[in-house]
C-alpha positions as MATLAB code, in Angstrom:
seq = 'MDEVVEMIHSHAIQPQGDDHERTLLVVVSDHGMTESGNHGGSSYEETDSLVLFIGLQNEITDQASVSSIHQVDLTPTLALLYNLPIPKNNVGILIAETFDSLPEDKRLRALQLNSWQLLRLVQAQLPAFSYGGSRDVGLSDHVQSTNGECSGSIERTLCCLYTKAETLSHSWESMSGSRSEARNDYKVAVAAYWDFLNTASEWLSRRVTDKPVSLLAFGIAAMALSCLIFLAILICLQREVSPSIQHVRKWCLQEIFVLSVVFILMMSMSSSSLVEEEQYIWHFVTMTSCLLLLRQLLGSLHVGSFQSSLTLQKQNQRIRFQLCSMILLLLSGRILRGWHQGGVNWTHLPDISKWLEKSRSGSIRSIQLASGLLVISLGLFALYLPRPRGKAILLAAFSFISSGFFVLRYVMKRGEENAFAFSNYGSNTSAQIIYAILGISATTSFLVTPWLMPAGSSHDHSRHHLNSKQSIPIGIQHEDLLLALKDSSYVIGLAYVICCCLLQLLLQQGINAMPILLLMVQILGSMLCYSQSGQYHTELVEVASLYYLGMAGHFALGNSNTLATIDVAGAFIGISSHSIFLSGILMFIITYASPLLFLLSLVMFNSVKTTHYLATDAHTVNSGQLLKTMLGFPCLVPLCLNSILLTSYTVVLVLMRNHLFVWSVFSPKYLYVFTTTVCVYVGVLVVAMTETYALLVLAFRRKQCLTGHGVESTGGEDALMTYNF';
ca = [
      -0.166   -0.025    0.073;
       2.690    2.261    0.943;
       4.414    1.683   -2.817;
       1.159    2.251   -4.141;
       0.414    6.091   -2.591;
       4.190    6.520   -2.998;
       4.015    6.010   -6.712;
       0.738    8.758   -7.601;
       2.476   11.158   -5.292;
       5.732   10.894   -7.489;
       3.896   10.717  -10.948;
       0.683   12.877  -10.162;
       1.139   15.452   -7.643;
       5.080   16.587   -7.177;
       5.683   17.067  -10.392;
       2.959   19.455  -10.653;
       3.976   23.927  -10.482;
       2.422   26.396   -9.511;
       0.863   27.308  -12.841;
      -1.330   23.680  -12.816;
      -4.674   22.602  -11.084;
      -4.210   20.983   -7.991;
      -4.462   17.468   -7.208;
      -5.461   16.167   -3.562;
      -4.882   12.826   -3.200;
      -6.991   11.278    0.118;
      -6.236    8.213    1.505;
      -8.820    6.538    3.953;
      -9.359    3.427    6.059;
     -12.944    2.557    6.104;
     -12.315    0.817    9.803;
     -10.115   -0.586   12.427;
      -8.702   -3.845   14.055;
      -8.755   -5.106   17.275;
      -5.875   -7.641   18.160;
      -8.148  -10.421   17.889;
      -8.953   -9.763   14.417;
     -12.386   -8.300   15.048;
     -13.578   -5.227   12.814;
     -16.602   -2.636   12.058;
     -17.501   -2.882   15.676;
     -18.096    0.336   17.861;
     -14.787   -0.445   20.273;
     -11.896    2.204   19.999;
     -10.103   -0.086   18.083;
     -12.423   -0.621   15.385;
     -13.380    2.844   15.135;
     -10.040    4.466   15.268;
      -9.091    4.856   11.616;
      -6.674    7.072    9.268;
      -7.309   10.042    6.808;
      -4.099   10.861    4.742;
      -4.557   14.276    2.849;
      -1.840   14.377    0.234;
      -0.685   17.177   -1.946;
      -2.527   19.854    0.046;
       0.800   22.332    0.466;
       4.022   22.622   -2.444;
       6.627   22.635    0.122;
       7.585   18.922    1.503;
       8.153   18.868    5.171;
       9.805   16.153    6.957;
       6.588   15.295    9.907;
       2.997   15.542    8.851;
       0.753   17.262   11.424;
      -1.371   14.939   13.251;
      -4.974   15.783   14.354;
      -7.982   14.097   15.390;
     -11.270   14.740   13.780;
     -14.910   12.743   12.940;
     -15.808   10.933   10.114;
     -18.596   13.994    9.469;
     -16.030   16.223    8.970;
     -14.601   14.760    5.710;
     -17.662   15.906    4.036;
     -17.639   19.484    3.949;
     -13.907   19.475    3.780;
     -14.267   17.909    1.082;
     -16.630   20.395   -0.501;
     -15.540   23.449    0.505;
     -11.750   22.344   -1.350;
     -13.736   22.032   -4.503;
     -15.868   24.441   -4.483;
     -19.258   22.526   -4.183;
     -22.359   23.069   -1.664;
     -22.089   21.493    1.701;
     -24.571   19.097    1.918;
     -27.424   20.458    4.165;
     -28.011   17.741    6.605;
     -23.965   17.084    7.186;
     -23.090   18.455   10.925;
     -19.601   17.990   10.438;
     -17.133   20.970   10.338;
     -13.799   21.562    8.311;
     -10.835   20.368    8.826;
      -8.491   23.156    9.724;
      -5.000   21.921    8.750;
      -6.300   21.574    5.096;
      -6.853   25.059    4.461;
      -3.493   26.221    5.520;
      -1.979   27.020    2.566;
      -5.054   29.084    0.921;
      -4.808   32.795    1.747;
      -6.397   34.302    4.759;
     -10.157   35.758    3.138;
     -10.765   32.069    1.383;
     -10.183   30.744    4.841;
     -12.227   33.045    6.419;
     -14.757   32.403    3.952;
     -14.813   28.222    4.056;
     -15.488   28.818    7.920;
     -18.268   31.327    6.979;
     -19.879   28.827    4.291;
     -19.416   26.277    7.003;
     -21.184   28.342    9.658;
     -24.206   29.052    7.516;
     -24.922   25.671    6.735;
     -24.981   24.708   10.451;
     -27.136   27.615   11.380;
     -29.653   26.590    8.694;
     -29.532   22.871   10.729;
     -29.814   24.543   14.031;
     -32.779   26.569   12.459;
     -34.820   23.602   11.645;
     -34.272   21.880   14.748;
     -35.289   24.483   16.907;
     -38.812   26.271   15.443;
     -38.213   29.186   17.946;
     -34.722   29.958   17.014;
     -34.670   33.447   14.999;
     -31.774   35.114   13.686;
     -32.100   38.877   12.606;
     -28.524   39.458   11.816;
     -25.485   40.919   13.511;
     -27.735   44.095   14.059;
     -30.265   42.073   16.265;
     -31.269   44.721   19.367;
     -32.238   41.571   21.453;
     -28.539   40.083   21.290;
     -26.944   43.881   21.718;
     -25.709   43.099   25.696;
     -24.075   39.607   23.731;
     -22.163   41.624   21.271;
     -20.815   45.096   22.891;
     -17.323   42.910   23.798;
     -15.688   40.881   21.322;
     -14.640   39.596   24.635;
     -18.227   38.486   26.375;
     -19.408   35.394   27.308;
     -22.221   33.614   25.722;
     -24.971   31.609   27.797;
     -28.510   30.880   28.213;
     -30.213   28.505   26.586;
     -28.924   26.759   23.063;
     -31.102   28.964   21.469;
     -29.586   32.227   22.423;
     -26.328   30.734   23.142;
     -25.781   29.719   19.242;
     -27.209   33.266   18.057;
     -24.529   34.812   20.264;
     -21.857   32.857   19.106;
     -23.074   33.254   15.047;
     -23.442   37.282   15.885;
     -20.391   37.637   17.682;
     -18.316   35.833   14.399;
     -20.077   37.498   11.589;
     -19.820   41.119   13.766;
     -15.647   40.107   14.314;
     -15.871   39.062   10.106;
     -17.376   42.335    9.198;
     -15.071   44.134   11.688;
     -11.583   42.524    9.628;
     -13.175   42.459    6.321;
     -13.646   46.680    6.700;
     -10.567   47.377    8.489;
      -7.975   49.444    7.040;
      -5.870   50.278    9.889;
      -2.265   48.755   10.553;
      -0.790   45.092    9.245;
      -0.215   43.944   13.180;
      -3.956   45.043   14.275;
      -5.757   43.217   11.137;
      -3.669   39.986   11.740;
      -4.948   39.956   15.282;
      -8.724   41.040   14.687;
      -8.298   37.904   11.870;
      -7.533   35.214   14.792;
     -10.058   36.529   16.858;
     -12.929   36.095   14.155;
     -11.394   32.950   13.138;
     -11.665   32.060   16.779;
     -15.029   33.119   17.051;
     -16.381   31.144   14.096;
     -14.625   27.947   15.640;
     -16.506   28.550   18.805;
     -19.771   28.636   16.992;
     -18.590   25.220   14.653;
     -18.014   23.450   17.674;
     -20.932   24.237   19.475;
     -23.341   24.080   17.218;
     -21.534   20.686   15.435;
     -21.903   19.057   19.057;
     -25.515   20.199   19.980;
     -26.259   18.817   16.336;
     -24.885   15.524   16.664;
     -25.934   14.835   19.944;
     -30.197   15.666   18.865;
     -29.582   13.459   15.747;
     -28.202   10.689   17.693;
     -30.544   10.911   20.577;
     -32.683    8.010   20.954;
     -36.237    8.111   23.123;
     -35.043    5.638   25.194;
     -38.364    5.009   27.088;
     -40.161    4.964   23.960;
     -37.941    1.905   22.639;
     -38.246    0.385   25.704;
     -42.118    0.438   25.995;
     -41.910   -0.457   21.935;
     -39.734   -3.670   22.421;
     -41.731   -4.342   25.484;
     -45.078   -4.513   23.683;
     -43.245   -6.806   20.745;
     -42.005   -9.076   23.523;
     -45.398   -8.969   24.891;
     -47.018   -9.888   21.353;
     -44.594  -13.075   21.439;
     -45.444  -14.346   24.639;
     -49.158  -14.305   24.031;
     -48.501  -16.084   19.989;
     -46.870  -18.295   21.941;
     -48.967  -18.976   24.893;
     -52.229  -19.594   22.422;
     -50.262  -21.647   20.134;
     -49.023  -23.926   23.234;
     -52.776  -24.031   24.690;
     -53.653  -24.992   20.690;
     -51.420  -27.737   20.706;
     -52.687  -29.243   23.759;
     -56.190  -29.122   22.877;
     -55.712  -30.530   19.672;
     -54.492  -33.964   21.161;
     -55.189  -33.876   24.889;
     -54.333  -37.222   25.605;
     -51.060  -37.571   23.943;
     -49.495  -34.177   24.320;
     -48.772  -34.758   28.272;
     -46.985  -38.044   27.715;
     -45.391  -37.753   24.535;
     -41.652  -37.610   24.249;
     -40.597  -34.645   21.730;
     -39.774  -35.982   18.506;
     -36.187  -34.778   17.299;
     -37.495  -32.950   14.432;
     -39.681  -30.907   16.907;
     -36.460  -30.066   19.020;
     -35.056  -29.059   15.279;
     -37.740  -26.789   14.205;
     -37.539  -25.067   17.709;
     -33.576  -24.631   17.396;
     -33.668  -22.893   14.833;
     -35.275  -20.051   15.901;
     -32.205  -20.229   18.134;
     -29.969  -19.855   15.582;
     -31.271  -17.060   13.692;
     -31.278  -14.765   16.846;
     -27.846  -15.505   17.499;
     -26.746  -14.741   14.259;
     -28.924  -11.680   13.851;
     -26.086  -10.162   16.029;
     -23.052  -11.028   13.701;
     -22.899   -8.818   10.775;
     -21.094  -11.089    8.771;
     -24.172  -13.554    9.042;
     -26.572  -10.975    8.147;
     -24.804  -10.832    5.276;
     -24.954  -14.692    4.092;
     -27.752  -15.165    5.859;
     -29.214  -17.693    2.948;
     -26.744  -20.358    4.040;
     -28.308  -20.544    7.275;
     -31.923  -20.702    5.471;
     -30.267  -23.608    2.991;
     -28.851  -25.402    5.507;
     -32.300  -25.451    7.809;
     -34.366  -26.535    4.880;
     -32.082  -29.589    3.846;
     -31.252  -30.616    7.553;
     -35.235  -31.022    8.124;
     -35.983  -33.227    4.579;
     -33.242  -35.580    5.942;
     -34.506  -35.746    9.573;
     -37.663  -36.710    8.422;
     -36.202  -38.845    5.416;
     -34.157  -40.562    8.413;
     -37.466  -40.944   10.686;
     -39.310  -42.531    7.167;
     -36.637  -44.896    7.033;
     -36.745  -46.058   10.475;
     -40.536  -46.505   10.396;
     -39.990  -49.340    7.003;
     -41.270  -52.509    8.304;
     -39.258  -55.930    6.788;
     -39.676  -59.474    7.245;
     -42.619  -59.749    8.968;
     -45.573  -62.382    7.489;
     -48.132  -61.046   10.591;
     -50.757  -58.402    9.487;
     -48.965  -58.415    5.760;
     -51.790  -56.200    3.915;
     -51.844  -53.360    7.039;
     -47.534  -53.652    6.878;
     -48.024  -53.531    3.052;
     -49.984  -50.287    3.165;
     -48.102  -48.587    5.616;
     -44.668  -49.683    4.006;
     -46.590  -47.956    0.578;
     -47.474  -44.344    2.214;
     -44.271  -44.439    3.853;
     -42.274  -44.752    0.575;
     -44.527  -42.399   -0.976;
     -43.432  -40.071    1.513;
     -39.844  -40.958    0.508;
     -40.281  -40.318   -3.012;
     -41.408  -36.607   -1.989;
     -38.617  -35.920    0.327;
     -36.106  -37.026   -2.521;
     -37.712  -34.636   -4.732;
     -37.649  -31.925   -2.052;
     -33.617  -32.440   -1.649;
     -33.647  -32.340   -5.429;
     -35.020  -29.327   -5.936;
     -33.520  -27.798   -3.053;
     -29.892  -28.450   -3.729;
     -30.621  -27.005   -7.529;
     -31.968  -23.782   -5.872;
     -28.954  -23.618   -3.768;
     -26.947  -23.683   -6.616;
     -28.821  -21.328   -8.644;
     -27.838  -18.109   -7.416;
     -24.190  -17.707   -5.678;
     -26.585  -15.258   -3.282;
     -24.957  -12.489   -0.368;
     -22.132   -9.963   -0.273;
     -18.747  -12.100   -0.027;
     -19.718  -14.796   -2.912;
     -21.392  -13.460   -5.461;
     -17.942  -13.745   -8.107;
     -18.358  -17.357   -7.404;
     -19.490  -19.392  -10.547;
     -23.474  -20.751  -10.335;
     -26.338  -22.351  -12.752;
     -27.413  -18.274  -13.443;
     -24.488  -17.462  -14.542;
     -23.658  -19.990  -17.052;
     -26.891  -19.902  -18.686;
     -26.782  -15.810  -19.042;
     -22.712  -16.388  -20.669;
     -24.546  -19.233  -23.062;
     -26.942  -18.494  -25.979;
     -29.185  -15.909  -25.621;
     -32.270  -18.199  -26.849;
     -31.455  -20.766  -23.659;
     -32.846  -18.361  -21.078;
     -36.474  -17.905  -23.241;
     -36.339  -21.621  -23.982;
     -36.248  -22.152  -19.793;
     -38.940  -19.451  -19.622;
     -41.082  -21.379  -22.152;
     -40.360  -24.539  -20.572;
     -41.061  -23.870  -16.847;
     -44.360  -22.133  -18.036;
     -45.662  -25.346  -19.721;
     -44.746  -27.340  -16.952;
     -46.263  -25.002  -14.400;
     -49.440  -24.962  -16.173;
     -49.231  -28.967  -16.452;
     -48.264  -29.725  -13.352;
     -51.467  -27.385  -12.360;
     -53.569  -29.909  -14.134;
     -52.119  -32.764  -12.681;
     -52.490  -32.054   -9.342;
     -55.805  -30.187   -9.791;
     -57.275  -33.799  -10.860;
     -54.949  -35.976   -8.681;
     -57.131  -36.167   -6.046;
     -60.245  -37.125   -8.334;
     -62.724  -34.200   -7.387;
     -65.894  -33.998   -9.127;
     -67.850  -30.704  -10.066;
     -68.111  -27.830  -12.143;
     -65.514  -26.128   -9.786;
     -62.884  -28.556  -11.455;
     -63.360  -27.173  -14.670;
     -63.714  -23.432  -13.882;
     -60.235  -23.866  -12.362;
     -58.612  -25.601  -14.999;
     -59.894  -23.521  -17.814;
     -58.563  -20.986  -15.898;
     -54.891  -22.409  -15.585;
     -55.069  -22.622  -19.307;
     -56.138  -19.368  -20.231;
     -54.198  -17.549  -17.774;
     -50.718  -19.556  -18.848;
     -51.536  -18.995  -22.436;
     -51.558  -15.503  -22.211;
     -48.387  -15.567  -20.023;
     -46.561  -18.131  -22.557;
     -47.559  -15.628  -25.301;
     -46.268  -12.475  -23.242;
     -42.749  -14.358  -23.086;
     -42.802  -15.473  -26.843;
     -42.977  -11.493  -27.761;
     -40.919  -10.444  -25.085;
     -38.210  -12.802  -26.518;
     -38.539  -12.156  -30.323;
     -38.474   -7.739  -29.731;
     -35.979   -5.956  -27.990;
     -36.167   -4.422  -24.968;
     -36.644   -1.022  -26.370;
     -39.116   -2.149  -28.468;
     -40.693   -4.152  -26.093;
     -41.445   -1.600  -23.510;
     -44.072    0.368  -25.427;
     -47.974    0.386  -25.304;
     -49.252   -2.618  -26.612;
     -46.600   -4.607  -24.043;
     -48.268   -2.685  -21.014;
     -51.348   -3.420  -22.219;
     -50.418   -7.015  -22.627;
     -49.030   -6.806  -18.775;
     -52.528   -5.184  -17.871;
     -54.439   -7.806  -19.498;
     -52.821  -10.916  -17.930;
     -52.590   -8.847  -14.782;
     -57.091   -9.140  -14.845;
     -57.201  -12.613  -16.023;
     -54.654  -13.874  -12.750;
     -56.687  -11.637  -10.428;
     -60.252  -12.474  -12.046;
     -58.966  -16.178  -12.003;
     -58.048  -16.499   -8.493;
     -60.890  -14.407   -7.041;
     -63.280  -16.260   -8.882;
     -61.794  -19.241   -7.424;
     -62.431  -17.907   -4.074;
     -65.777  -16.766   -4.322;
     -67.444  -19.171   -6.561;
     -65.775  -22.542   -5.817;
     -67.755  -23.068   -2.398;
     -70.778  -22.771   -4.430;
     -69.850  -25.085   -6.989;
     -68.435  -27.622   -5.088;
     -70.685  -31.196   -4.418;
     -71.875  -31.038   -0.848;
     -71.992  -35.039   -0.776;
     -68.784  -36.356   -1.187;
     -69.592  -39.914   -2.214;
     -72.226  -41.282   -4.647;
     -74.200  -43.169   -1.828;
     -74.654  -40.083    0.288;
     -75.786  -38.455   -2.644;
     -78.127  -41.308   -3.515;
     -79.303  -41.330    0.118;
     -79.986  -37.308   -0.420;
     -81.697  -37.893   -3.614;
     -83.987  -40.845   -3.364;
     -84.357  -41.123    0.373;
     -86.898  -39.024    1.968;
     -85.954  -40.365    5.696;
     -83.744  -38.509    8.065;
     -80.283  -38.165    7.110;
     -77.759  -39.203   10.464;
     -76.153  -36.222   11.724;
     -72.517  -38.084   11.478;
     -73.011  -38.349    7.626;
     -73.813  -34.862    7.281;
     -70.497  -33.579    9.406;
     -68.710  -36.262    6.632;
     -70.313  -34.545    3.826;
     -69.106  -30.558    5.215;
     -65.952  -31.486    5.917;
     -65.133  -33.414    2.762;
     -66.790  -30.530    0.804;
     -64.255  -28.034    2.952;
     -61.542  -30.461    1.963;
     -62.509  -30.209   -1.967;
     -62.614  -26.253   -2.096;
     -59.666  -25.432   -0.062;
     -57.825  -27.924   -2.537;
     -59.045  -26.084   -5.407;
     -58.733  -22.638   -3.945;
     -55.131  -23.195   -2.597;
     -54.318  -24.602   -5.651;
     -55.706  -21.894   -7.756;
     -53.629  -19.342   -5.719;
     -50.462  -21.263   -6.184;
     -50.634  -21.443   -9.562;
     -51.939  -17.644  -10.189;
     -48.616  -16.657   -8.271;
     -46.145  -18.617  -10.326;
     -47.336  -17.138  -13.464;
     -47.478  -13.914  -12.363;
     -44.114  -14.513  -11.265;
     -42.835  -15.640  -14.592;
     -43.907  -12.629  -15.825;
     -42.579  -10.381  -13.601;
     -38.972  -12.020  -12.602;
     -36.037  -11.780  -14.808;
     -36.484  -14.548  -17.107;
     -33.259  -16.831  -15.065;
     -35.524  -17.177  -12.268;
     -38.003  -19.151  -14.426;
     -36.454  -22.321  -13.064;
     -36.509  -21.614   -9.379;
     -40.404  -20.349   -9.310;
     -41.070  -23.999  -11.121;
     -39.186  -25.040   -8.474;
     -40.318  -23.750   -5.507;
     -43.943  -24.969   -6.887;
     -42.884  -28.771   -7.251;
     -41.214  -28.212   -3.364;
     -44.800  -26.967   -2.545;
     -46.509  -30.131   -4.802;
     -44.360  -32.663   -3.119;
     -44.240  -31.203    0.294;
     -48.194  -31.278    0.211;
     -47.733  -35.208   -0.992;
     -45.683  -35.828    1.856;
     -48.085  -34.282    4.425;
     -50.954  -35.874    3.305;
     -49.628  -39.492    3.866;
     -47.839  -38.113    7.674;
     -50.351  -39.626    9.810;
     -49.110  -39.005   13.307;
     -45.444  -38.882   12.046;
     -45.049  -35.274   13.255;
     -47.425  -32.318   14.574;
     -48.688  -29.731   12.019;
     -46.267  -27.305   13.838;
     -43.181  -29.160   12.612;
     -45.188  -28.938    9.138;
     -46.391  -25.484    8.948;
     -42.931  -24.198   10.629;
     -40.593  -26.450    7.352;
     -43.119  -24.693    4.653;
     -42.238  -21.030    5.946;
     -38.498  -22.156    6.479;
     -38.781  -23.369    2.479;
     -40.299  -19.895    1.678;
     -37.672  -18.107    3.543;
     -34.851  -20.410    1.436;
     -36.408  -19.732   -1.579;
     -36.416  -16.362   -1.286;
     -32.951  -16.035   -1.166;
     -32.759  -19.012   -3.552;
     -34.336  -16.156   -6.180;
     -31.322  -13.845   -6.195;
     -32.288  -11.476   -3.184;
     -30.117  -10.603   -0.315;
     -29.985   -8.591    2.772;
     -28.888   -5.425    0.784;
     -31.296   -3.317   -1.246;
     -28.842   -3.179   -4.247;
     -30.064   -6.900   -5.332;
     -33.863   -5.714   -5.585;
     -35.482   -5.913   -8.920;
     -36.605   -2.383  -10.165;
     -37.126   -3.719  -13.578;
     -39.612   -6.113  -12.961;
     -41.962   -3.122  -10.940;
     -42.719   -0.960  -14.009;
     -44.115   -4.139  -16.425;
     -47.717   -3.128  -16.979;
     -47.735    0.493  -15.927;
     -48.047    3.028  -18.506;
     -47.530    6.289  -16.318;
     -45.161    6.670  -13.351;
     -46.890    5.394  -10.059;
     -44.867    5.152   -6.943;
     -47.666    2.883   -5.522;
     -48.412    0.626   -7.852;
     -44.546   -0.170   -8.275;
     -43.714   -0.248   -5.133;
     -46.814   -3.017   -4.644;
     -45.075   -5.192   -7.620;
     -41.706   -4.819   -6.285;
     -43.158   -6.324   -3.178;
     -44.689   -9.316   -5.206;
     -41.868   -9.786   -6.616;
     -39.269   -9.335   -4.002;
     -41.261  -11.636   -1.498;
     -42.376  -14.055   -4.408;
     -41.283  -17.215   -2.506;
     -42.532  -16.180    1.008;
     -46.158  -15.402   -0.351;
     -46.433  -18.476   -2.767;
     -45.751  -20.533    0.937;
     -47.739  -18.969    2.693;
     -50.700  -19.126   -0.003;
     -50.130  -22.952   -0.301;
     -51.680  -22.903    3.443;
     -54.681  -23.199    2.053;
     -53.524  -26.333    0.304;
     -51.912  -27.887    3.423;
     -55.401  -27.560    5.446;
     -57.235  -28.984    2.777;
     -54.775  -32.557    3.187;
     -54.614  -32.335    6.643;
     -58.215  -32.072    7.082;
     -59.146  -35.654    6.851;
     -58.044  -36.717   10.175;
     -60.612  -34.765   11.495;
     -62.855  -37.548   10.116;
     -61.541  -39.728   12.518;
     -63.137  -37.944   15.328;
     -66.492  -38.532   16.502;
     -69.164  -37.136   14.120;
     -71.464  -35.661   17.250;
     -68.637  -33.884   18.389;
     -67.386  -31.666   15.733;
     -68.843  -28.104   15.222;
     -68.292  -25.751   13.007;
     -66.146  -23.508   15.164;
     -63.915  -25.676   16.789;
     -63.396  -26.845   13.139;
     -62.953  -23.630   12.092;
     -60.467  -22.609   15.169;
     -58.223  -26.165   14.385;
     -58.036  -25.503   10.511;
     -56.773  -22.095   10.965;
     -55.053  -21.988   14.236;
     -51.250  -23.398   12.966;
     -51.084  -22.126    9.519;
     -51.580  -19.264   11.090;
     -50.296  -19.284   14.465;
     -47.139  -20.462   13.226;
     -45.835  -18.294   10.985;
     -46.980  -15.204   12.984;
     -45.043  -16.503   16.277;
     -41.765  -17.058   14.617;
     -42.203  -14.228   12.666;
     -43.403  -12.018   15.763;
     -39.958  -13.709   17.541;
     -37.391  -12.685   14.871;
     -38.813   -9.002   14.676;
     -38.584   -8.763   18.490;
     -35.194  -10.521   18.261;
     -33.835   -8.324   15.645;
     -35.561   -5.060   16.966;
     -33.300   -5.622   20.298;
     -30.133   -6.351   18.248;
     -30.538   -3.069   16.225;
     -30.892   -1.183   19.682;
     -27.954   -3.092   20.458;
     -25.845   -2.162   17.463;
     -27.075    1.741   17.045;
     -23.175    2.674   17.414;
     -21.871    0.209   15.103;
     -19.804    0.928   11.975;
     -22.062   -1.302    9.878;
     -25.398   -0.120   11.339;
     -26.190    1.758    8.045;
     -24.714   -0.660    5.670;
     -25.953   -3.814    7.366;
     -28.125   -3.955   10.000;
     -30.545   -1.259    8.648;
     -31.558   -2.840    5.522;
     -31.645   -6.124    7.077;
     -34.497   -4.605    9.526;
     -36.367   -2.967    6.547;
     -36.064   -6.366    5.047;
     -37.439   -8.077    8.246;
     -40.564   -5.371    8.769;
     -41.019   -6.225    5.201;
     -41.131   -9.655    5.866;
     -43.392   -9.115    8.969;
     -46.153   -7.280    6.508;
     -45.896  -10.323    3.867;
     -46.559  -12.704    6.931;
     -49.678  -10.931    7.884;
     -50.855  -10.183    4.175;
     -50.579  -14.248    3.785;
     -52.118  -15.340    7.134;
     -55.212  -12.467    6.235;
     -55.918  -14.269    2.986;
     -55.619  -18.173    4.594;
     -57.651  -17.232    7.165;
     -60.336  -15.224    4.872;
     -60.595  -18.214    2.291;
     -61.147  -20.569    5.300;
     -63.835  -18.823    6.665;
     -65.195  -18.140    3.698;
     -65.340  -21.282    2.462;
     -66.791  -22.584    5.895;
     -69.716  -20.552    5.548;
     -71.042  -20.797    2.240;
     -70.697  -24.624    2.909;
     -72.485  -24.175    5.879;
     -75.143  -22.425    4.908;
     -75.630  -24.656    1.756;
     -75.836  -27.265    4.483;
     -78.563  -25.741    6.310;
     -80.295  -24.720    2.936;
     -80.083  -28.893    2.338;
     -81.621  -29.641    5.693;
     -84.930  -27.415    5.394;
     -86.164  -30.452    3.321;
     -84.832  -33.200    5.084;
     -85.173  -34.408    9.305;
     -82.080  -34.836   11.221;
     -81.604  -38.171   13.064;
     -79.811  -37.208   16.415;
     -80.822  -37.883   20.227;
     -80.440  -33.824   20.364;
     -82.385  -32.451   17.657;
     -81.502  -28.477   19.011;
     -77.666  -29.591   19.260;
     -77.454  -31.049   15.952;
     -79.077  -27.486   14.673;
     -76.551  -25.488   16.577;
     -73.774  -27.582   14.702;
     -73.523  -24.995   11.861;
     -74.568  -22.191   14.169;
     -71.897  -19.848   13.987;
];
């Protein structure tokens, strides 16, 4: 480093003469380092750094002047040296030694400009502060003598100091006396300006960095209270779901791991390096969770027994089905892990996206088209996989095909034309049409599916309703309601997932088309696995695993904890005129594509987990209990996890407020954490509204059907109250 500085000085600065423009070389270190190697923190060794000004003076001295300055002092110093305006919000003061080579009038002028800039800041911070110039009558007692002391309130003190400095400056400029008297007056004026600058800068620095401790403590306490409330409700719900086994069974390894992930994330948030490379934590968490479940499934296989062979064959078949789903999750997760080298320190390493971008231009468009076709095909396959019946299936299939056709057509047109030609009125209209089609498809699935879904789920029950005038057993009524709710949730949840994937294919960069497909594969694989899980693990583990997969997918799409990775270009697709609100919504959808996708998939999760309610006594199930049980884990688990992480990082940010990386690392991360909270609340709200609406509609339809039939129950009033909300 010394040799580089010497070479620059000898070739660029030293040969200059008085008739050339001056060159200033500034060597700055970003932070210091402790003896143990820590850097960037708030200790003295880490905040003590070097700044070296070379080229300010023509003469070469054997010893340079040394002084201590603040980092904010660099800004006004460089601005004044290059005749640039000082940034209006800067609270620093110029470095005196850098102006020693200038004439006295220019040095005094630099002090005046710096003082005037700080005076504007003081006036902005103190509305009662008023300055009427050096002839202010109210301050005449403070400026009658240049040796007078300025005291009183901060407003009067600062106003007195500035008026005193301005008066002495005008006095020196108008002086025509001897050289020695002028020299003394100049020194007095400079000293007066320095008094004002030091006092104003110190007060403004305290004002800017002053934190309302009471408000911070109250906010953190409120966050901690919300965490405790969520945890208490979640524990009560866990005990209420299976009261007979919750007190006696031991925690499985996967449950312990899911809870330990929260503590791992809480501890990692205090490290700036781990915040920058958070994607590695999420990839480790998701892969480890899948491997733990894979280990548990392999240990559950039964081999070599001839007793109860039919039962064992069915159980082994179910376990093998889950094993295939887990292997699919592991393979897709590994591809997502290598698609983007996220973070800060390892972005230069090769990955799949860089390799594709360096290949021929048509490869990315081919991947987009293939991904779009596979998304539509997988959606149709998943739609007909449970073999549901009714007009709702045909409506959903038509919406999938039509929406996918328009998205693929848009992708093909974007690939055929260049970027400039495609960003015209026609392309905006096409994108707006796709927005409308996707919105109508999702909304129609939400509103219409519960009305079109057959209330009777079996042919026997349907024949019983249509051909018999006898009373309908209450157990059959409940079973029909649950199965209809299960089918409705499945179709609506799948519609959410497909529409969201197609929207991301439209908005995301072309290189992210395959990751969107892999995220959908992970969702469908998880649903297939959880539909066969039985009692191997609780819903808490399953919902938490989906949440973790969503966060891992967030980084797999190329996002990080820095604001530089936000895709701004996609936020203007389909927008004819500049709109901050619409662009902000699209930017939010692009950035949080994966978390939103997995949160919306919780509607499908409810459908695949609803079947175990049928094993309960049909006479004891009521709609309120069913709704609470269905919405409990899918809503509470994401809220609880996010609340814990938000509270923890708020505490970390308060503790790290004096850290050197607070603006470059911790503050951007807090913006992401806050926006993740908004994402979680939006997803949970959609899930809650969907399930509540579907259950209300189906219960209303069941009531309408019961008006023409009797109800076979020992307690008629209790049976009718089953559907009373």
